[in-house]
N, C-alpha and C positions, 0 to 999 in steps of 0.2 A: 278352612285353607286361604291365605289372606295374601292377596296383590300386593305386591309392593312397587308401590312408583318408578317407572325408568326415572333414570338420572337423566338428567336433557345434554342430548349431544356436545362435546365442545364442539365451537365455532375455531372452522379451520382462519388464518392470515390469510386477505384476499388480497392475492398477487398483486405485486403493479409493473405495471410496464419495464419500470428497471428490474426490478426480477423477470421477466422473459425475454428482457432486453440479454440478460446475466447468461439466463437458460442456455438460448438458442448460440449466444458464443462460445459456452461451454461444448456443444452440443457439436460445432463445430470445431474445435479443437479437439474433438474426444474427452475433454477431463481433464488432459493433462496440465491443462494450465492453470495459475491461480489468483482473483482478484487483488491488486492491489492497490487501486484505485477508481471509485467514480460516482461521476456527475453529472447531476443530470442538469437541463436549465432547458426554459421556455422561451418554444421561436413558432416566429406567424410571421405568417407577409400577408399578401391582402387577400389570398385565396384557400389558406395555409392555414393550417394549426397544426403545432406537434412542441415535439422536442429533442435537443442538441448533447445526447449522450458521449461523455468521454469518459475513457478507463485507460491504468497502464495495468495490464498482463504478463505474470510473474511464469516461464516456463526453467526450472530446474530440473538439470540429469541429463543427458543425454537422451534420453526417449521423448525425454521432454520436449528438447530444444528442438527438435525432429518435426512434434508434429507442431509446436511454433512456427517454423519453414511453412510447416504445409498450409497453417492460417493464415500467414502473411502474405500467401500467394491466392488463397484465395476468398477470402473478405471480400476485395472489388463487384467480384462478380457474382456472388453468394444470393440463391434466394432465401431469402427471410419469411417462414409460415410465425405472427406472432400475432397473436388476436388482437382485434381494430385498432392495426394498425396498420404502414406499409413502412418499411425501411427504405426512404427517395433515395437516401445514399450510406455508404459503411466506403471509412480508409481506412489504409494507415496514415496515421502524421510521424511516430521515427520508429527504429529499431536500436536497441541498444545489445548488442551480442558479445559477448566473454567466452573463454574457454576455460581461464581459469583464476579460481583451484578445482570449479570446478566448473560447466559447460552450462551456459545459462541466459538465457532473451529476454528482454523484455521490451516491450510491445505495446505502443499507445496510439490505439485508434480511436477512431470516430463513428458515431450511427445518428443520422437524424431521422425522427420518424416519424410521420406524419398521418394525425385519425383519424379513420375510415369512417365515412359518415353513409 
């Protein structure tokens, strides 16, 4: 009986802060939105370092638009739990609402994440 060596496990890609932001936002809007754009820019003050995330999210269809409207209302006061990061600020910067040909909502938001030490 010969023992065959077990193949090495495939490495999972490491989740970045941007991945975690998108996942946290998806949880908040019930996975009804689609990320259209996401930019990340380094941010620093004398005492803190972090990143500013700007996203555009699309909510298409009646149910998704309702989830998007709830997302707009909840985002500024939501308590995020992102490992290694503190969400210092989160807000909606623009909302575009259309009813025809189908209900559609585009939400632009910004989050400032600070690195926890």
